[in-house]
N, C-alpha and C positions, 0 to 999 in steps of 0.2 A: 675558766674564761669566759669572757662577757658574750653574750648575743648581741648581733650588730644593732639593733633593734632591742635590746634591754632595757635600754632608758626610759622609753616610750610608755606612756601610759597605755594602759589596754584597748581603749577604742583607737587610739592612733595606732598601736602596734597591729591590730587587725585591719586598720585601714590599708598599712604599709604592706602586710600580706597579700590582701585582696589585688593591690595595684601591681605588685609584684606576679601574682599567678597571671593578672589579667594581661600582660607585658608577655609573660612567657606563653601563654595562650594564642596572643598575638602573632609572637614569632613562631609558634608552631604550625600555625595556618597558613603564614606566608613561606614556610618550611615545607608542610604538604601540598600547598597551590604549585610552588616550582617545582617540587619533585614529581607530583602527580602530570603536570605539563610536560615534562622531559623524559618522560618513559612512557610507554602505551601502559594502559592498566588490564591487567588479565580480567575481563570479565568488568562490571560495574562495581564500584566501589560503594559500598552501604553507608549512606550517612550515621554518626556516630550519636547516640542518645545522650542528651545532657550529663546523664550518670558515666557513662562510658567516657566522654570528653573532659570530665573532670579527674577519671582514673586516669587517662592517656596523660594529661597534664600533670599528676601526681607521678608517673614512671617516668616524665622526662625531666622533671625537676629533681629526680632520685638519682639516675642512672644516664641522663643525655639521649637527646634525640638518635644518635647513631647506632645506639641498643635497642631500638623498638623493633619488632617483629609482629607480623600479623599471622594467624594462623589460616592454611590453607585449606583446610578439613577438619571436621569432628574428630577430635583425641578422646578416646576412652581409657583412661588410667588403669592399667591392669596389676602393677605392682606396687607394692610400699613407696611413698613419696611420689609416683606418677600423679598429674594433674590429668583433671577432664575438663576438658576447653571445645568451644564452639567455634566452626568456622567462623573468621573474620574479627576474634579477639584479639585486641592488642597485648602484649607483653614485653616484657623487658629481660633481654639475655644477661643472667648472673656470671655465667660458666659454660664454655663451648664444649662440655665433656661432665658424663657423672662422677662418683665417688671412685669408681675403677677404673678413670681413664677413656671409659668409652665416648668417642667423639660422635656418636648418632643418637645422642640422648644429651640433650642440653638442661641445664639448670635455668629455670626462668621466674620471674617475679610477674604474678597475673593481676597484680594492684591490691594484694592481699595475701593470698596462697601463694607459696612457692614450692616449687616442684620439677621434675623431671618429664620432657614430652620430646617426643621424636623431632629429629633436626629437620627430616624431609619435610614435615608437614609445618615449618617455619619458613616465611619470607621476609625481608626487610621490608619495614615499614614506610 
């Protein structure tokens, strides 16, 4: 199968990718503003650093905005395949159960590492 922009020269390809990401970023910001103004935020939401924002955009493009969750308190993974995450980090939900079907541990993509976290420490972003 041919990539949609596979016929473009490399600089044009990167420009097309950049435009797509900027458009996704604008959509994400609009989504976040609409979402943020319609629900009372528990505490103040920390602004994302540019690196975190790129990670969020990457997660949105891979998984969609409805799969994003924010970590509500620090998580220190204790078992194999558990992630250690900081409060405020954004992750994408991959599966709402672990390999044994336990729904209190969710499989998430943290923008690189993937692993399990307690579902109770996540809230929709």
